[in-house]
DSSP file (Angstrom, degrees, kcal/mol; ACC not computed):
  #  RESIDUE AA STRUCTURE BP1 BP2  ACC     N-H-->O    O-->H-N    N-H-->O    O-->H-N    TCO  KAPPA ALPHA  PHI   PSI    X-CA   Y-CA   Z-CA
    1    1 A M     >        0   0    0      0, 0.0     4,-1.9     0, 0.0     5,-0.2   0.000 360.0 360.0 360.0 -39.0  146.2  123.4   54.4
    2    2 A R  H  >  +     0   0    0      1,-0.2     4,-2.2     2,-0.2     5,-0.2   0.882 360.0  53.5 -65.1 -38.5  146.6  123.3   58.1
    3    3 A R  H  > S+     0   0    0      1,-0.2     4,-2.2     2,-0.2    -1,-0.2   0.890 107.5  51.3 -63.3 -40.0  143.6  125.6   58.6
    4    4 A R  H  > S+     0   0    0      2,-0.2     4,-2.2     1,-0.2    -1,-0.2   0.905 109.9  48.9 -64.9 -42.3  141.4  123.3   56.6
    5    5 A T  H  X S+     0   0    0     -4,-1.9     4,-2.3     1,-0.2    -2,-0.2   0.900 110.9  50.8 -63.3 -41.9  142.5  120.2   58.6
    6    6 A M  H  X S+     0   0    0     -4,-2.2     4,-2.4     2,-0.2    -2,-0.2   0.905 108.9  51.2 -63.6 -41.9  141.8  122.1   61.8
    7    7 A T  H  X S+     0   0    0     -4,-2.2     4,-2.4     1,-0.2    -2,-0.2   0.922 112.0  46.5 -62.0 -45.1  138.3  123.0   60.6
    8    8 A W  H  X S+     0   0    0     -4,-2.2     4,-2.5     2,-0.2    -1,-0.2   0.880 111.3  52.3 -65.7 -37.6  137.5  119.4   59.7
    9    9 A S  H  X S+     0   0    0     -4,-2.3     4,-2.4     2,-0.2    -2,-0.2   0.928 111.2  46.3 -64.1 -44.5  138.8  118.2   63.0
   10   10 A V  H  X S+     0   0    0     -4,-2.4     4,-2.7     2,-0.2     5,-0.2   0.918 113.1  49.8 -63.8 -43.7  136.7  120.7   65.0
   11   11 A A  H  X S+     0   0    0     -4,-2.4     4,-2.4     1,-0.2    -2,-0.2   0.898 111.4  49.6 -62.2 -40.3  133.6  119.7   62.8
   12   12 A L  H  X S+     0   0    0     -4,-2.5     4,-2.4     2,-0.2    -2,-0.2   0.918 112.2  46.8 -65.1 -44.2  134.3  116.0   63.4
   13   13 A V  H  X S+     0   0    0     -4,-2.4     4,-2.6     2,-0.2    -2,-0.2   0.928 113.7  48.2 -64.1 -45.0  134.6  116.5   67.2
   14   14 A L  H  X S+     0   0    0     -4,-2.7     4,-2.5     1,-0.2    -2,-0.2   0.899 111.8  50.2 -62.8 -40.2  131.4  118.6   67.4
   15   15 A G  H  X S+     0   0    0     -4,-2.4     4,-2.5    -5,-0.2    -1,-0.2   0.909 111.0  48.5 -63.6 -42.2  129.6  116.1   65.3
   16   16 A A  H  X S+     0   0    0     -4,-2.4     4,-2.6     2,-0.2    -2,-0.2   0.910 112.0  49.2 -65.0 -41.9  130.7  113.2   67.6
   17   17 A L  H  X S+     0   0    0     -4,-2.6     4,-2.8     2,-0.2     5,-0.2   0.918 111.3  49.7 -62.2 -43.1  129.7  115.2   70.7
   18   18 A F  H  X S+     0   0    0     -4,-2.5     4,-2.6     2,-0.2    -2,-0.2   0.925 112.1  47.4 -62.1 -44.6  126.3  116.0   69.1
   19   19 A C  H  X S+     0   0    0     -4,-2.5     4,-2.4     2,-0.2    -2,-0.2   0.909 113.1  48.9 -63.7 -41.9  125.7  112.3   68.3
   20   20 A G  H  X S+     0   0    0     -4,-2.6     4,-2.3     2,-0.2    -2,-0.2   0.925 113.1  46.5 -63.3 -45.0  126.8  111.2   71.8
   21   21 A F  H  X S+     0   0    0     -4,-2.8     4,-2.6     2,-0.2    -2,-0.2   0.907 112.6  50.5 -64.4 -41.8  124.5  113.7   73.4
   22   22 A S  H  X S+     0   0    0     -4,-2.6     4,-2.5    -5,-0.2    -2,-0.2   0.913 111.2  48.4 -63.1 -43.0  121.6  112.8   71.2
   23   23 A G  H  X S+     0   0    0     -4,-2.4     4,-2.4     2,-0.2    -2,-0.2   0.909 112.2  48.7 -63.4 -42.5  122.1  109.1   72.0
   24   24 A W  H  X S+     0   0    0     -4,-2.3     4,-2.1     2,-0.2    -2,-0.2   0.921 112.2  48.6 -63.7 -43.9  122.2  109.8   75.7
   25   25 A T  H  X S+     0   0    0     -4,-2.6     4,-2.2     1,-0.2    -2,-0.2   0.910 111.3  50.2 -62.9 -42.7  119.1  111.9   75.5
   26   26 A Y  H  X S+     0   0    0     -4,-2.5     4,-2.0     1,-0.2    -1,-0.2   0.916 109.9  50.3 -62.0 -43.7  117.2  109.2   73.6
   27   27 A A  H  X S+     0   0    0     -4,-2.4     4,-1.2     1,-0.2    -1,-0.2   0.886 109.9  51.5 -63.0 -38.2  118.3  106.6   76.1
   28   28 A Q  H  < S+     0   0    0     -4,-2.1     3,-0.3     1,-0.2     4,-0.3   0.913 110.6  47.2 -64.8 -42.7  117.0  108.7   78.9
   29   29 A T  H >< S+     0   0    0     -4,-2.2     3,-0.9     1,-0.2    -1,-0.2   0.833 105.7  58.7 -72.0 -31.0  113.6  109.3   77.4
   30   30 A R  H 3< S+     0   0    0     -4,-2.0    -1,-0.2     1,-0.2    -2,-0.2   0.844 111.5  41.9 -65.3 -31.2  113.1  105.6   76.5
   31   31 A A  T 3< S+     0   0    0     -4,-1.2     2,-0.3    -3,-0.3    -1,-0.2   0.390  86.1 124.9 -94.7   2.9  113.4  104.8   80.2
   32   32 A D    <>  -     0   0    0     -3,-0.9     4,-2.0    -4,-0.3     3,-0.2  -0.479  54.9-149.2 -69.7 124.2  111.3  107.8   81.4
   33   33 A A  H  > S+     0   0    0     -2,-0.3     4,-2.6     1,-0.2     5,-0.2   0.852  96.2  57.1 -62.6 -36.1  108.4  106.6   83.6
   34   34 A D  H  > S+     0   0    0      1,-0.2     4,-2.3     2,-0.2    -1,-0.2   0.899 107.9  46.9 -63.6 -39.7  106.2  109.5   82.4
   35   35 A L  H  > S+     0   0    0      2,-0.2     4,-2.4     1,-0.2    -1,-0.2   0.886 111.4  50.9 -69.8 -37.6  106.6  108.4   78.8
   36   36 A T  H  X S+     0   0    0     -4,-2.0     4,-2.3     2,-0.2    -2,-0.2   0.925 111.4  48.4 -62.8 -43.8  105.9  104.8   79.6
   37   37 A Y  H  X S+     0   0    0     -4,-2.6     4,-2.6     1,-0.2    -2,-0.2   0.908 111.0  50.8 -61.8 -42.9  102.8  105.9   81.5
   38   38 A A  H  X S+     0   0    0     -4,-2.3     4,-2.6     2,-0.2    -2,-0.2   0.890 109.4  50.5 -64.3 -39.4  101.7  108.0   78.5
   39   39 A R  H  X S+     0   0    0     -4,-2.4     4,-2.3     2,-0.2    -1,-0.2   0.920 111.9  47.5 -63.8 -43.0  102.2  105.1   76.1
   40   40 A D  H  X S+     0   0    0     -4,-2.3     4,-2.4     2,-0.2    -2,-0.2   0.911 112.3  49.9 -63.7 -42.0  100.1  102.9   78.3
   41   41 A R  H  X S+     0   0    0     -4,-2.6     4,-2.5     1,-0.2    -2,-0.2   0.929 112.0  47.3 -61.8 -45.8   97.4  105.6   78.6
   42   42 A D  H  X S+     0   0    0     -4,-2.6     4,-2.5     1,-0.2    -1,-0.2   0.880 111.7  50.6 -65.0 -38.0   97.3  106.1   74.8
   43   43 A A  H  X S+     0   0    0     -4,-2.3     4,-2.3     2,-0.2    -1,-0.2   0.912 112.1  47.2 -65.9 -41.9   97.2  102.3   74.2
   44   44 A A  H  X S+     0   0    0     -4,-2.4     4,-2.6     2,-0.2    -2,-0.2   0.915 113.2  48.8 -64.8 -42.6   94.2  102.0   76.7
   45   45 A L  H  X S+     0   0    0     -4,-2.5     4,-2.4     2,-0.2    -2,-0.2   0.915 111.5  48.9 -64.4 -43.4   92.4  104.9   75.1
   46   46 A D  H  X S+     0   0    0     -4,-2.5     4,-2.2     2,-0.2    -2,-0.2   0.928 113.4  46.7 -62.2 -45.3   92.9  103.5   71.6
   47   47 A A  H  X S+     0   0    0     -4,-2.3     4,-3.1     1,-0.2     5,-0.3   0.908 111.1  52.3 -63.9 -41.5   91.6  100.1   72.6
   48   48 A A  H  X S+     0   0    0     -4,-2.6     4,-2.7     1,-0.2     5,-0.3   0.929 108.9  50.2 -61.0 -45.1   88.7  101.6   74.5
   49   49 A R  H  X S+     0   0    0     -4,-2.4     4,-1.8     1,-0.2    -1,-0.2   0.941 115.2  43.0 -57.4 -48.5   87.7  103.6   71.4
   50   50 A R  H  X S+     0   0    0     -4,-2.2     4,-2.2     1,-0.2    -2,-0.2   0.941 117.3  44.5 -64.2 -48.4   87.8  100.6   69.1
   51   51 A H  H  X S+     0   0    0     -4,-3.1     4,-2.5     2,-0.2    -2,-0.2   0.868 111.4  51.8 -70.1 -37.2   86.1   98.2   71.5
   52   52 A I  H  X S+     0   0    0     -4,-2.7     4,-0.5    -5,-0.3    -1,-0.2   0.913 111.0  49.3 -64.6 -40.7   83.3  100.6   72.5
   53   53 A A  H >< S+     0   0    0     -4,-1.8     3,-1.0    -5,-0.3    49,-0.4   0.923 111.1  50.0 -62.2 -43.3   82.6  101.2   68.8
   54   54 A V  H >< S+     0   0    0     -4,-2.2     3,-1.6     1,-0.2    -2,-0.2   0.917 107.7  52.9 -61.1 -44.1   82.5   97.4   68.2
   55   55 A L  H 3< S+     0   0    0     -4,-2.5    -1,-0.2     1,-0.3    -2,-0.2   0.550 112.1  46.1 -73.9  -5.2   80.1   96.8   71.1
   56   56 A N  T << S+     0   0    0     -3,-1.0     2,-0.4    -4,-0.5    -1,-0.3   0.237  98.1  87.9-114.8  10.8   77.7   99.3   69.7
   57   57 A T    <   +     0   0    0     -3,-1.6     2,-0.4    44,-0.1    44,-0.2  -0.918  50.2 174.8-113.4 136.0   77.8   98.1   66.1
   58   58 A M  B     -A  100   0A   0     42,-1.7    42,-2.5    -2,-0.4     2,-0.8  -0.984  25.0-147.4-143.4 128.0   75.6   95.4   64.8
   59   59 A D    >   -     0   0    0     -2,-0.4     3,-1.2     3,-0.3     7,-0.3  -0.855  11.7-159.2 -92.3 108.0   75.2   94.0   61.2
   60   60 A G  T 3  S+     0   0    0     -2,-0.8     3,-0.3     1,-0.3    -1,-0.1   0.688  91.1  52.1 -62.3 -18.7   71.6   93.1   61.0
   61   61 A K  T 3  S+     0   0    0      1,-0.2    -1,-0.3     2,-0.1     2,-0.1   0.647 121.7  28.9 -91.8 -17.0   72.3   90.7   58.1
   62   62 A D    <>  +     0   0    0     -3,-1.2     4,-1.6     1,-0.1    -3,-0.3  -0.513  67.7 160.2-141.5  69.2   75.1   88.9   59.9
   63   63 A V  H  > S+     0   0    0     -3,-0.3     4,-2.5     1,-0.2     5,-0.2   0.874  73.2  57.9 -60.9 -41.5   74.3   89.0   63.6
   64   64 A R  H  > S+     0   0    0      1,-0.2     4,-2.0     2,-0.2    -1,-0.2   0.886 105.3  50.3 -60.7 -39.8   76.6   86.0   64.5
   65   65 A A  H  > S+     0   0    0     -3,-0.3     4,-2.0     2,-0.2    -1,-0.2   0.900 110.6  50.0 -64.9 -39.8   79.6   87.8   63.1
   66   66 A S  H  X S+     0   0    0     -4,-1.6     4,-2.2    -7,-0.3    -2,-0.2   0.905 109.7  50.6 -64.8 -40.7   78.8   90.9   65.1
   67   67 A L  H  X S+     0   0    0     -4,-2.5     4,-2.1     2,-0.2    -1,-0.2   0.853 108.3  52.6 -66.6 -34.0   78.4   88.9   68.3
   68   68 A R  H  X S+     0   0    0     -4,-2.0     4,-1.9     2,-0.2    -1,-0.2   0.898 108.6  50.5 -66.2 -39.3   81.8   87.2   67.6
   69   69 A A  H  X S+     0   0    0     -4,-2.0     4,-1.3     2,-0.2    -2,-0.2   0.897 108.5  52.6 -63.8 -39.5   83.4   90.7   67.3
   70   70 A W  H >X S+     0   0    0     -4,-2.2     4,-0.9     1,-0.2     3,-0.5   0.931 107.8  51.2 -59.0 -45.4   81.7   91.6   70.6
   71   71 A A  H 3< S+     0   0    0     -4,-2.1     3,-0.5     1,-0.2    -1,-0.2   0.862 107.2  53.0 -62.8 -36.6   83.3   88.6   72.2
   72   72 A R  H 3< S+     0   0    0     -4,-1.9    -1,-0.2     1,-0.2    -2,-0.2   0.784 109.7  49.4 -68.9 -26.4   86.8   89.5   70.9
   73   73 A A  H << S+     0   0    0     -4,-1.3    83,-2.6    -3,-0.5    -1,-0.2   0.644 104.6  73.3 -85.3 -15.4   86.5   93.0   72.4
   74   74 A A  B  <  +b  156   0A   0     -4,-0.9     2,-0.3    -3,-0.5    83,-0.2  -0.593  51.4 175.7-107.0 161.2   85.3   91.8   75.9
   75   75 A D    >>  +     0   0    0     81,-2.7     3,-1.0    -2,-0.2     4,-1.0  -0.950  50.3   3.4-149.5 165.0   87.0   90.2   78.9
   76   76 A G  H 3> S-     0   0    0     -2,-0.3     4,-2.4     1,-0.2     5,-0.2  -0.218 125.2  -5.0  61.9-137.4   86.0   89.2   82.4
   77   77 A T  H 3> S+     0   0    0      1,-0.2     4,-2.4     2,-0.2    -1,-0.2   0.834 135.3  55.0 -65.0 -32.9   82.4   89.7   83.6
   78   78 A L  H <> S+     0   0    0     79,-1.1     4,-2.3    -3,-1.0    -1,-0.2   0.930 109.9  46.2 -65.5 -43.9   81.4   91.4   80.3
   79   79 A A  H  X S+     0   0    0     -4,-1.0     4,-2.4     2,-0.2    -2,-0.2   0.899 111.7  52.4 -64.2 -40.0   82.7   88.5   78.2
   80   80 A D  H  X S+     0   0    0     -4,-2.4     4,-2.5     1,-0.2    -2,-0.2   0.924 110.1  48.2 -60.9 -44.1   80.9   86.1   80.6
   81   81 A E  H  X S+     0   0    0     -4,-2.4     4,-2.3     1,-0.2    -2,-0.2   0.907 110.7  50.6 -63.7 -42.0   77.6   88.0   80.2
   82   82 A L  H  X S+     0   0    0     -4,-2.3     4,-0.9     1,-0.2    -1,-0.2   0.896 112.4  47.0 -63.8 -39.6   78.0   88.1   76.4
   83   83 A R  H  < S+     0   0    0     -4,-2.4     4,-0.4     2,-0.2     3,-0.3   0.913 113.0  49.4 -66.2 -41.9   78.6   84.3   76.3
   84   84 A R  H  < S+     0   0    0     -4,-2.5     4,-0.2     1,-0.2    -2,-0.2   0.874 122.4  31.3 -66.0 -38.4   75.6   83.7   78.7
   85   85 A T  H  X S+     0   0    0     -4,-2.3     4,-3.0    -5,-0.2     5,-0.3   0.412  90.9 103.6-101.0   1.2   73.2   85.8   76.7
   86   86 A G  H  X S+     0   0    0     -4,-0.9     4,-2.6    -3,-0.3     5,-0.2   0.881  80.8  44.0 -54.7 -50.0   74.6   85.2   73.2
   87   87 A D  H  > S+     0   0    0     -4,-0.4     4,-2.0     2,-0.2    -1,-0.2   0.924 117.1  45.3 -65.4 -44.7   72.1   82.8   71.8
   88   88 A D  H  > S+     0   0    0     -4,-0.2     4,-2.0     1,-0.2    -1,-0.2   0.917 114.4  49.5 -64.4 -42.1   69.1   84.6   73.1
   89   89 A S  H  X S+     0   0    0     -4,-3.0     4,-3.0     1,-0.2     5,-0.3   0.911 108.3  54.0 -62.1 -42.1   70.5   87.9   71.9
   90   90 A A  H  X S+     0   0    0     -4,-2.6     4,-2.7    -5,-0.3     5,-0.2   0.909 107.5  50.2 -60.0 -43.3   71.2   86.5   68.5
   91   91 A K  H  X S+     0   0    0     -4,-2.0     4,-1.9     2,-0.2    -1,-0.2   0.938 114.4  43.4 -61.2 -47.4   67.6   85.3   68.1
   92   92 A V  H  X S+     0   0    0     -4,-2.0     4,-2.2     1,-0.2    -2,-0.2   0.930 116.0  47.6 -64.6 -45.7   66.2   88.7   69.0
   93   93 A L  H  X S+     0   0    0     -4,-3.0     4,-2.6     1,-0.2     5,-0.4   0.878 111.5  50.0 -66.9 -38.1   68.7   90.7   66.9
   94   94 A E  H  < S+     0   0    0     -4,-2.7    -1,-0.2    -5,-0.3    -2,-0.2   0.879 110.8  50.8 -65.8 -36.7   68.2   88.4   63.8
   95   95 A Q  H  < S+     0   0    0     -4,-1.9    -2,-0.2    -5,-0.2    -1,-0.2   0.904 113.7  43.9 -66.9 -41.5   64.4   88.9   64.2
   96   96 A E  H  < S-     0   0    0     -4,-2.2    36,-0.5    -5,-0.1    -2,-0.2   0.906  86.4-159.0 -71.3 -41.8   64.7   92.7   64.4
   97   97 A G     <  +     0   0    0     -4,-2.6     2,-0.3     1,-0.2   -37,-0.2   0.675  31.6 156.6  71.5  17.3   67.2   92.9   61.5
   98   98 A T        -     0   0    0     -5,-0.4     2,-0.4    33,-0.1    -1,-0.2  -0.563  29.8-152.4 -79.6 138.2   68.4   96.3   62.7
   99   99 A T  E     - C   0 130A   0     31,-2.9    31,-3.2    -2,-0.3     2,-0.4  -0.926  12.6-173.5-110.1 134.6   71.9   97.5   61.7
  100  100 A T  E     -AC  58 129A   0    -42,-2.5   -42,-1.7    -2,-0.4     2,-0.4  -0.963  10.6-166.6-126.3 146.6   73.9   99.9   63.8
  101  101 A R  E     - C   0 128A   0     27,-2.0    27,-2.7    -2,-0.4     2,-0.3  -0.973  14.4-160.2-132.4 119.2   77.2  101.6   63.2
  102  102 A A  E     - C   0 127A   0     -2,-0.4     2,-0.4   -49,-0.4    25,-0.2  -0.765  10.5-172.5-106.0 144.3   78.9  103.3   66.1
  103  103 A T  E     - C   0 126A   0     23,-2.4    23,-2.9    -2,-0.3     2,-0.7  -0.993  23.7-134.3-131.3 125.1   81.5  106.0   66.1
  104  104 A V  E     - C   0 125A   0     -2,-0.4    21,-0.3    21,-0.2     3,-0.1  -0.704  22.1-175.1 -77.4 115.9   83.3  107.1   69.3
  105  105 A T  E     -     0   0A   0     19,-1.9     2,-0.3    -2,-0.7    -1,-0.2   0.755  65.9  -2.0 -87.1 -25.8   83.2  110.9   69.0
  106  106 A D  E     + C   0 124A   0     18,-1.3    18,-2.8   -57,-0.0     2,-0.3  -0.964  63.9 172.6-161.7 148.5   85.2  111.6   72.2
  107  107 A A  E     - C   0 123A   0     -2,-0.3     2,-0.3    16,-0.2    16,-0.2  -0.989   6.6-170.2-156.2 155.0   86.9  109.6   75.0
  108  108 A A  E     - C   0 122A   0     14,-2.3    14,-2.4    -2,-0.3     2,-0.6  -0.994  26.8-122.9-149.5 143.0   89.2  110.1   77.9
  109  109 A V  E     + C   0 121A   0     -2,-0.3    12,-0.3    12,-0.2     3,-0.1  -0.776  27.7 176.9 -83.0 122.0   91.1  108.0   80.4
  110  110 A V  E     +     0   0A   0     10,-2.5     2,-0.3    -2,-0.6    11,-0.2   0.618  68.7  17.1-102.2 -16.7   89.9  109.0   83.8
  111  111 A A  E     + C   0 120A   0      9,-1.5     9,-2.6     2,-0.0     2,-0.4  -0.966  60.7 179.3-154.7 140.1   92.0  106.4   85.8
  112  112 A L  E     - C   0 119A   0     -2,-0.3     2,-0.6     7,-0.2     7,-0.2  -0.959   7.9-176.6-145.0 123.3   95.0  104.2   84.9
  113  113 A D  E  >> - C   0 118A   0      5,-2.8     5,-1.9    -2,-0.4     4,-1.7  -0.906   4.2-176.5-118.5  99.4   96.8  101.7   87.1
  114  114 A T  T  45S+     0   0    0     -2,-0.6    -1,-0.1     1,-0.2     5,-0.0   0.825  81.8  53.3 -69.3 -31.0   99.7  100.4   85.1
  115  115 A R  T  45S+     0   0    0      1,-0.2    -1,-0.2     2,-0.1    -2,-0.0   0.923 116.8  36.8 -69.6 -43.2  100.8   97.9   87.8
  116  116 A A  T  45S-     0   0    0      2,-0.1    -2,-0.2    32,-0.0    -1,-0.2   0.682 107.3-127.4 -80.7 -17.9   97.3   96.3   88.1
  117  117 A G  T  <5 +     0   0    0     -4,-1.7    32,-2.9     1,-0.3     2,-0.3   0.899  63.7 128.5  72.3  41.3   96.7   96.6   84.3
  118  118 A T  E   < +CD 113 148A   0     -5,-1.9    -5,-2.8    30,-0.2     2,-0.3  -0.930  32.2 179.8-128.9 153.5   93.4   98.4   84.7
  119  119 A A  E     -CD 112 147A   0     28,-1.8    28,-3.1    -2,-0.3     2,-0.4  -0.991  17.7-146.9-148.4 152.0   91.9  101.6   83.2
  120  120 A E  E     -CD 111 146A   0     -9,-2.6   -10,-2.5    -2,-0.3    -9,-1.5  -0.986  22.6-178.1-119.8 132.4   88.7  103.5   83.4
  121  121 A V  E     -CD 109 145A   0     24,-2.7    24,-3.4    -2,-0.4     2,-0.4  -0.975  16.2-154.9-131.7 142.3   87.5  105.4   80.3
  122  122 A I  E     +CD 108 144A   0    -14,-2.4   -14,-2.3    -2,-0.4     2,-0.3  -0.918  23.3 176.6-111.8 147.4   84.5  107.6   79.6
  123  123 A A  E     -CD 107 143A   0     20,-2.4    20,-2.7    -2,-0.4     2,-0.4  -0.997  28.2-142.0-150.4 149.9   83.3  108.0   76.0
  124  124 A T  E     -CD 106 142A   0    -18,-2.8   -19,-1.9    -2,-0.3   -18,-1.3  -0.936  26.5-165.3-110.4 141.0   80.6  109.6   73.9
  125  125 A V  E     -CD 104 141A   0     16,-3.2    16,-2.8    -2,-0.4     2,-0.6  -0.979  17.1-151.2-132.7 135.7   79.3  107.6   71.0
  126  126 A R  E     -CD 103 140A   0    -23,-2.9   -23,-2.4    -2,-0.4     2,-0.5  -0.937  19.2-165.3-103.4 124.5   77.2  108.4   67.9
  127  127 A V  E     -CD 102 139A   0     12,-3.4    12,-2.8    -2,-0.6     2,-0.6  -0.948   8.9-155.6-116.3 119.6   75.2  105.4   66.8
  128  128 A E  E     -CD 101 138A   0    -27,-2.7   -27,-2.0    -2,-0.5     2,-0.5  -0.846  16.6-161.3 -92.8 121.2   73.6  105.4   63.3
  129  129 A I  E     -CD 100 137A   0      8,-3.1     8,-2.3    -2,-0.6     2,-0.5  -0.902  11.8-175.2-111.4 126.4   70.6  103.0   63.4
  130  130 A T  E     -CD  99 136A   0    -31,-3.2   -31,-2.9    -2,-0.5     6,-0.2  -0.967  15.2-149.1-122.5 115.5   69.1  101.6   60.2
  131  131 A E    >   -     0   0    0      4,-2.8     3,-2.1    -2,-0.5   -33,-0.1  -0.322  31.9-103.9 -76.2 163.9   65.9   99.5   60.7
  132  132 A R  T 3  S+     0   0    0    -36,-0.5    -1,-0.1     1,-0.3   -35,-0.1   0.832 122.8  60.5 -55.9 -33.2   65.1   96.6   58.3
  133  133 A S  T 3  S-     0   0    0      2,-0.1    -1,-0.3     1,-0.1     3,-0.1   0.636 120.8-109.2 -70.6 -13.9   62.5   98.9   56.7
  134  134 A G  S <  S+     0   0    0     -3,-2.1     2,-0.2     1,-0.4    -2,-0.1   0.279  71.7 141.6 102.1 -10.5   65.3  101.3   55.8
  135  135 A R        -     0   0    0     -5,-0.1    -4,-2.8     1,-0.0     2,-0.4  -0.475  35.8-156.7 -67.7 132.2   64.3  104.0   58.2
  136  136 A S  E     +D  130   0A   0     -6,-0.2     2,-0.3    -2,-0.2    -6,-0.2  -0.887  18.9 167.0-117.6 144.4   67.4  105.6   59.7
  137  137 A T  E     -D  129   0A   0     -8,-2.3    -8,-3.1    -2,-0.4     2,-0.4  -0.934  24.7-133.9-141.9 165.9   68.0  107.5   63.0
  138  138 A T  E     -D  128   0A   0     -2,-0.3     2,-0.3   -10,-0.2   -10,-0.2  -0.986  18.9-171.6-125.9 137.3   71.0  108.7   65.0
  139  139 A D  E     -D  127   0A   0    -12,-2.8   -12,-3.4    -2,-0.4     2,-0.4  -0.937  12.3-146.7-125.8 148.1   71.4  108.3   68.7
  140  140 A R  E     +D  126   0A   0     -2,-0.3     2,-0.3   -14,-0.2   -14,-0.2  -0.959  22.2 178.4-116.0 135.4   74.0  109.7   71.0
  141  141 A K  E     -D  125   0A   0    -16,-2.8   -16,-3.2    -2,-0.4     2,-0.4  -0.916  19.6-146.0-134.0 158.1   75.2  107.7   74.0
  142  142 A R  E     -D  124   0A   0     20,-0.4    20,-2.9    -2,-0.3     2,-0.3  -0.977  21.2-175.3-124.7 141.7   77.7  108.1   76.9
  143  143 A F  E     -DE 123 161A   0    -20,-2.7   -20,-2.4    -2,-0.4     2,-0.5  -0.951  23.8-149.9-135.9 153.4   79.6  105.2   78.4
  144  144 A E  E     -DE 122 160A   0     16,-2.6    16,-2.8    -2,-0.3     2,-0.4  -0.996  27.3-167.3-116.4 129.0   81.9  104.4   81.2
  145  145 A A  E     -DE 121 159A   0    -24,-3.4   -24,-2.7    -2,-0.5     2,-0.5  -0.943  15.9-152.1-123.4 138.9   84.2  101.5   80.4
  146  146 A G  E     -DE 120 158A   0     12,-1.8    11,-3.4    -2,-0.4    12,-1.6  -0.927  20.2-163.2-104.2 131.3   86.5   99.4   82.6
  147  147 A L  E     -DE 119 156A   0    -28,-3.1   -28,-1.8    -2,-0.5     2,-0.4  -0.880   9.8-160.6-117.8 148.1   89.5   97.9   80.7
  148  148 A D  E     -DE 118 155A   0      7,-2.6     7,-2.4    -2,-0.3     2,-0.5  -0.987  20.8-128.4-124.1 135.5   91.9   95.1   81.7
  149  149 A R  E     + E   0 154A   0    -32,-2.9     5,-0.2    -2,-0.4     2,-0.2  -0.737  34.2 173.4 -86.9 126.0   95.3   94.6   80.1
  150  150 A K  E >   - E   0 153A   0      3,-2.3     3,-1.6    -2,-0.5   -75,-0.0  -0.674  50.2 -94.0-118.9 174.8   95.9   91.1   78.8
  151  151 A E  T 3  S+     0   0    0      1,-0.3     3,-0.1    -2,-0.2    -2,-0.0   0.850 128.3  50.7 -59.0 -33.2   98.7   89.6   76.7
  152  152 A S  T 3  S-     0   0    0      1,-0.3    -1,-0.3     0, 0.0     2,-0.2   0.462 125.4 -94.0 -85.2  -0.8   96.7   90.4   73.6
  153  153 A G  E <   - E   0 150A   0     -3,-1.6    -3,-2.3     2,-0.0    -1,-0.3  -0.736  67.4 -20.7 121.1-170.8   96.2   94.0   74.6
  154  154 A W  E     - E   0 149A   0     -2,-0.2     2,-0.3    -5,-0.2    -5,-0.2  -0.558  59.3-175.1 -78.0 136.2   93.5   96.0   76.4
  155  155 A K  E     - E   0 148A   0     -7,-2.4    -7,-2.6    -2,-0.3     2,-0.5  -0.930  31.3-103.7-129.1 153.4   90.0   94.4   76.6
  156  156 A L  E     +bE  74 147A   0    -83,-2.6   -81,-2.7    -2,-0.3    -9,-0.3  -0.667  32.8 174.9 -78.7 123.2   86.7   95.8   78.0
  157  157 A G  E    S+     0   0A   0    -11,-3.4   -79,-1.1    -2,-0.5     2,-0.3   0.652  72.5  10.3 -97.2 -22.5   85.8   94.2   81.3
  158  158 A S  E     - E   0 146A   0    -12,-1.6   -12,-1.8   -81,-0.1    -1,-0.3  -0.990  56.1-170.0-153.4 152.0   82.8   96.4   81.8
  159  159 A L  E     - E   0 145A   0     -2,-0.3     2,-0.5   -14,-0.2   -14,-0.2  -0.905  12.9-179.2-147.0 115.0   80.7   98.8   79.8
  160  160 A T  E     - E   0 144A   0    -16,-2.8   -16,-2.6    -2,-0.3     2,-0.2  -0.961  25.1-129.3-122.4 128.6   78.0  100.9   81.5
  161  161 A A  E     - E   0 143A   0     -2,-0.5   -18,-0.3   -18,-0.2    -2,-0.0  -0.557  20.7-143.8 -71.9 136.5   75.7  103.4   79.9
  162  162 A I        -     0   0    0    -20,-2.9   -20,-0.4    -2,-0.2     2,-0.1  -0.914  16.8-128.9-103.5 118.5   75.7  106.8   81.6
  163  163 A P        -     0   0    0      0, 0.0     2,-0.5     0, 0.0   -22,-0.0  -0.374  26.1-109.1 -66.5 144.3   72.3  108.4   81.7
  164  164 A V        -     0   0    0      1,-0.1     2,-0.1    -2,-0.1   -23,-0.0  -0.616  38.1-128.6 -74.3 124.9   72.2  112.0   80.4
  165  165 A G        -     0   0    0     -2,-0.5     2,-0.3     1,-0.1    -1,-0.1  -0.330  16.0-118.9 -73.7 155.6   71.6  114.3   83.4
  166  166 A T        -     0   0    0     -2,-0.1     2,-0.5     1,-0.0    -1,-0.1  -0.738  22.2-123.9 -94.5 145.0   68.9  116.9   83.5
  167  167 A V        -     0   0    0     -2,-0.3     2,-0.6     1,-0.0    -1,-0.0  -0.758  20.6-144.5 -89.3 129.0   69.8  120.5   83.9
  168  168 A V        -     0   0    0     -2,-0.5     2,-0.2     2,-0.0    -1,-0.0  -0.834  13.3-133.1 -97.1 124.9   68.1  122.2   86.8
  169  169 A A              0   0    0     -2,-0.6    -1,-0.0     1,-0.1     0, 0.0  -0.537 360.0 360.0 -75.9 140.5   67.1  125.8   86.3
  170  170 A E              0   0    0     -2,-0.2    -1,-0.1     0, 0.0    -2,-0.0   0.438 360.0 360.0 -92.8 360.0   68.0  128.1   89.1
């Protein structure tokens, strides 16, 4: 009987030590600056993917709804530009009736300043274009995006198309 009590006591002490060590390790990792930075990077990358796709997507049958989605994805000078050109863009887009659906195929954060709340992202995008006539094509684009962190999350402050470079034969 004494041996059984001793075994349970040792198991209880080892279990308590394991729980204490696990709790301490968890507390250390929650305060780890590298993990905080990684979470911020992942949040910026996720927002960039979503917002870049939105800004390259247009419903030709409901242009105004697409433009509202664009406005929700943008901030700063990009949002100002979208507001300034919104009515003219809507007229042209409604007249064309073209529908586009964008998918970000790859993206990477190339700069992140967590204190300033800014990030730079590069992305490749596949855009499926369907004209009013029903003719479909696919286009590939590359973008550089500037993001700003707001209370509501990361927003695009700039979006610049990157021209595809030409390869020079040696």
